C-alpha positions, 0 to 999 in steps of 0.5 A, a space after each residue: 488501526 490503519 492500513 494502506 493497500 496498493 492493489 489492483 483495482 478489482 480488489 479494492 471494493 472487497 478490501 473496503 467491505 472488509 475493513 469497514 466491517 472490522 472498523 479499520 481505516 483503509 486507504 486503498 490505492 490502485 497500482 496502474 494509477 501509481 505506476 503511471 503517476 510517480 508524483 501520487 506514488 511519492 505521497 503514498 510512500 509518505 502516508 505508509 509512514 503513518 500506517 500501522 500495515 501495508 498490504 501490497 499485491 506485488 506484481 514483477 514490474 520495475 515500478 514495484 521492485 522500486 516502490 518495495 525498495 523504498 518501502 524497506 526503511 520503514 520495515 527495518 525501523 519498525 514503523 509499519 508491517 509489510 503484507 506482500 501478496 
């Protein structure tokens, strides 16, 4: 199983440890870096197409509104499961 997470930086070590303990492939991203770097955010969106699940620590910023909207087609296609905290 492959999970992509986009969270605050402080959550990444805990998520990595849990994924490692459960033998789950995790690709973790710090949301602030994606907010400041649209090219990197686009790469992550493409990677989400190949993930089994996407875990988002969603906050109320314009970045998240746009990013979540771009993920909607994946949800509708059943390509991956979205988990939004």
